[in-house]
N, C-alpha and C positions, 0 to 999 in steps of 0.2 A: 473449642475449635471452630464452632459455627457462628461465633459472634461477628457482627458487622465490623468491617475495617474502615478506617478513615484514609481515603486515597486521594492524592492530588495528581492530576494529569497536567503536564507543563509542556507547552509548545509555542514557539514564537510566531509561527505562521497562522493566519486567520482566514484563509480562503479555502473553500471546499473544492477548488479546482485541482488540489494536490492530494495524492493518495494518503500521505501522512496525516493530513487533517481529518480526512474521512475515517481512517482507521482509529485515530485517537478518539474522535468523538463517538464512534460506535462502541468503543471500549468503555468510555465514561458512561454513556447512556445504559449500556448493558449491565455494567456493574451496579449502577444506581437502581435499576429495576430489580436487581437481585437482593436489594436491601442494604447495600453498602453506602456509607456516607462519602460522596464523591464531590470533588471540586475541580474546576478547570481554571488554569492560569494561562493567560495569553495576552497578546496586544489588544488594546481596546478597539482598534479599527478592524474591519472584516466582519464575517458572518458568525464566527464562533460565539461571540458574546450573546447575540440574539438567539441563536439556536440553543445555547445552554439554558438561557432563561426560559425559553419555551418548554424545555424539558424539566424545569424546576431544579436544575443543577446550579449550585452556587458558582458564580464567575468572578474571578479576581483579575482586574486589569493590571498589566505590568508592562513597562516600556520595553524591556528585553532588547535594548538598543544594539548591544554588541557583546562580544565574549567577556569583556572586562567591565561590564556595567555594574559597578559596586553599589550604586544606589538601588538598582533593582534587586541585587542580592540581599541587601539589608531588609528591603520590603518583603522579599520572598521568605526570609528567615522569620519575620513576624507572622507571615501567613502560616508557616509550618507550626509555630507555637499556638496561634489562635485557633487553627483548625484541628490541632492535636493530631497531626498527620502520622499515620503508621507507615504509609508507603508514599514515596514520591517517584513518579514514573515520567521521565523526560524523553522527548521524541526528536529533538534536533540539536545541532551543535551549540547554538547560543543558549538554549534552555539548559543543556548539560553543564556548560561552564558556569552560568549564573547559579544553578542549583548547588554546584560544588562550593562556590564562594559563600552561598547562604549557610552551608553547614558550619562555617566558621563563626557565624553570628547567632545561630539558633540555640535555644536552651535544650531542645530535644534532638535526638538523632534518629530521624525516620529512615527506614530502609530505602535505599536509592537504586532504582532500576533504570537502565538506559536502553532505549530502543535503537536498533540499527537496521535500516531497510534498504541500503544500497551497498554495492559490492566494491566501491572504490577503496583502495588501500588508504589507511589512515596516515596522516603526516605525523611528525614527531610530537607536535603539541597535542594533537587529538589522541595519539597513542598514550601520552602521559596522563591525560584525563582519565583514561580507562583503568589506570593503575592506582588511582587515588580515591579513597572513600566510596568505593563502588561495591554493591552487594551482588548485582547480577546484570547481565546483558541479555536482552531478548533480540534475536535476529529472526528474519522472516524466511530464511532458508539455510540449509546446510552449507551451501556455497559461501554465504556471507559469514557464517560462523568460522569457516576455515580462514577467510580473509582477516577477520577480527583477531583470532588467536595468533595468526602469523604476524600481524602488524603490531599487536600490543604486548604479546608474550604473557598474557594473563592465563591462568589455569583454564583448560577447556571446560571444566566442571562449572565455571562461573557463567558460561555462555549457553543459553537455552534457546532452542529452535521452536518457535511458535508461529505457525503459518498464519498469515493474515486471512481474514474471513470475509465471506459474502453473506449479506442479509438475504436469505432465501425467500423471505416474504416480499421483498422488493424486487428481487431478480427472479420472478416467478413467471414461467412461460405462459401461464393461463391468464396473466394480468397485464400483459404488455400489448402495445399497439404499434408494431413496426410499420404498418401500412401508412399511418399518419405521417411518419417521418419521411418515408419515400415520396409521398405526395408533396410534402413541403419542399423537398430537395429536387423535385421534378424527375424522379427516377421511376420509369414505367414498371409495371408488374412483371413484364417479360425480360427486363434487364437484369443482369447479374451484378449485384452490389457487393463490393469488398470494402471493409471498414478497418482503418487503423486509428487509434487514439494517441495523439502526441506528435508534435512537430519539432521537438528539440532534435538536434543533429544526431545524438546517440540513439535516438529511437528507431533509426533505420528507415525512415519514411522514403528517402531517396531510393533505397534498394527496392522498396515495394513499388514505387512508380516506374522504376526500370523494369521490374517484373511485369507490371501492367502492360508496358509497351511491348515486351516480348510475347505475351500471351494474346495480345489484341488481334493479330491477323487471323488466328483460329477462332477467336471469340469476339465477334463484332459487337456484341451487346454487353460487354463487361464495362463496369465503371468502378472507380476507386474513390473513396472519400477519406481525406485526412482530417480528423476531428481534433478540436482543442488548439487551433491556431490562436495565438494570444492577441493578435491585432491584425489590421489590414496589411501591414508590411509583411508579416509572416505569411498571410494568405497569398500575397503576390509572389513571395519567394517560392512557395509550393507550386503555384500555377506556372511560374516561369520555368522551373525545372521540368514540369510536365510538358510544356511547349517544346523545350529542347529535345525531348524524347519523342516528339510527334504524338503526344498523348494528351494534349491540352483539352480536347473536347471530351475526354473520358474521366477527367479528374475534378473532384469537388474539394474546395478548401473551406472548412467549416470552423466556426469559432467554438468557444466553450459552451457546453450544454449542461443543463441540470436534469435532463430526462434520459440519462444514460441507459436505463433498461429498454426504453423504446428505440433508442439509437442503435444499440447492439442487436435488438430483435429485427431491425430493418435489414440487416446484413445477410447475405447468403453465406459469406465466410468472414470471420473476424481474424485479423492478422496483427501480430506485433513482432517487429524485426529488430528490437533493441540489441545492441552489440556490446555495451559496456555499462557498468554502474547499476545494473538492475538486480533486484532480488527475485521475486516471482511477479510477473506482470499482472497488475490488478485487472485490467480490462480483459485479458485472456481468461482469468478466473471467473469474472462476471459473465462473460459470454458463454463459458462452459456451464455455468449455473442455469443459463437460459436454454441450454441444449443446442447451441449453435456450433457448427464445426469450426475448428480453429487451426491456424498455422502459427507457430511460435519459433523464434530463433532458439537454437540449442545453446543458450548462454545463461549465465547466472544460475538462478534456481528454477528456471522454466522446466528443465527435465525432471525436477522433483514433482511438478504438477502434471505436465502433459506426458502421457505414455505414448510414445510414437507408434502410430498405427492402431492404437487401442482407444484413446480418448482425444485424439487430435494428431496433428502432424508436426514434427520438428524439422527444421532446415538449418544448415550451417549458417552462422552469422556472415553478413556481407556477401551473400551469394544470390543475386537476383535470378540467375538461371534456375537454381534449385527451387526458389520460391515460385517461379513461373510454372515449373513442372507440378509442384504441389497444388497450386491454384487450379491448373487445368484438370488435375486428377479429381479434386473435390467437385468442381463445377460440372464435370462430365459424368459424375457417378452419384446421383441422388441417394441411392441405397447406402453407399459408403458414408456419405455426409450424414444421413439420418442415424446410422449405427454409431458413428463417432460422437455425434451430438448427444445421443441418449446415454452413452457411456460416460461422456463428460459431465453431464448433470449428476449422474450417480456418484462419480468420483468427488465432485465438490461437496455434495450433500454429506458424504461419509467423513471427509477429512478436512474440508476447507471452508466450513460454514462459520458464521459469526458465533454461534452457540458453542461449536467445538473450540474456537479460540478463547472464548470467555471461560470455559471449563479449565483450560490449561493455564491461562493467566491467573485466574482466581486461586488455583491450587499452588502455583508458584508463589504468589503473594503470601499465602498462609504459611507455606514452608519457610520463607525468608523471615517473616515476622516471628515465628516460633523460634527459629534459630537465633535471631537477634536477642530475643528474650532470654534464652538459655545462656547466651554469652554474657549478658548484663548480670544475670544472677550469679554466674561463676565469678565475675569480677568483684562483686560485692560480698561473696561468700554466702549469699542467700540460697536456700534449697527449698524445693517443693516436694510434695508427695510423689509427683511424677519422676522428679530427678532421683529421689531415693529409690 
C-alpha cells in the first residue's frame, strides 16, 4: 500500500500568474518529495517547464492546442505507456479532453482524475466529458461539488472535496517584508492600505473601488491597490473607474507580482469581492496564512474558509456599502483586526495547508488505484490473498 505511484499532472496553462498552475505545481512537487514518481505535461512555453526541471520533475512538452487535438492525444497516450502512469490528474478543460482521447490510444488504463476549481455550470459538452472514462473529480469546495453533480448527473460519491492549500513555509508572517512593498508603491506607514488581487470583471474590483469612495470621507488616509492587472490598458481601466468615483488619488493599479507573500503582508486589510465562478479565493487563503484580516464575498466556497466574525468578515456579493462598513470596522478596530488575523492563521494551518491537501490527494490516489486493481482482477478472474 505504501509503494510509490507513477503520477502525471496535465495542464495546458504555463504561467504561474494563475492559481490553477500554482496548485498543480505544488501538488506535483509535494508528491515528488514524498517519493512518488511524478511527471508534468504542459505546453512548452511558459514557466512550468523551467520550474519542473529545477525541481528534478520530468517535463513532457505537449501542444494541447484545443479540445480535439488528436495529435497531442496520441503523444499523450505514448507518455502514459512510457511513464507507466498509475494516475493521470488533469486540471483544465483542454487537458481533460485530450486525456480522454488519449485513453483510446494507450495500452494501459491509468486512473483518471479531473480537477474543478471554478463554480461556473458546465455546458453540455463539458458535462458529457465528466460521464466518460472518469474515476474521480476533485473540487476545491463543497459549493463547486454541488455545481458539478447538478451539471453532470454523476454520482456524488465520485466527487471529492479537497481544499487547495497554502505553503506555510512561504506564507510565513515571520519571513515577509510588507514594508518594502509599501515603500515601492509610495504608501506611507500611516496610510491604510487595502489590497485586492485580480482585475477581471467577476473579481468585483469595481465594488471595492466604490466602497473605497464611500469610506474615504471618514478615512482620509485609506488607499486601495488592485494587483495583477494584466497590462497597461487594464491598469488604465481600473484608474479610470476610480476617477469616476472621485477616488483616483487613492487607487493603485499594479501588474502581476511574484512576491505575493510580501504584497499581502503590506496590506492592512486584504479583500476579495468575487461574485461568480469562484471556488475558494486563493489570495484570501494566503492572506489568512499571513495573519492578515480579510474581507471576502459570501460567494462560492468562501464561507467554507472564512468564518464570519471569527476568522474574517463576509459581505454580500455586489454590495459596496456593506464592504465599506466592513472596511471601516476593521480599520477602526486594531484589536478586532489582530484577533481575526490570528484566528485566520490558525484556521489555514489546521485545514487549508499544502501538507493537508497532499495527505488527502495521496490517500485518494491510493484508494482509486487499489479499486482499479481489484476491478481488473475481477474481470480476468484473478484472485489474491487479500481478495480471498
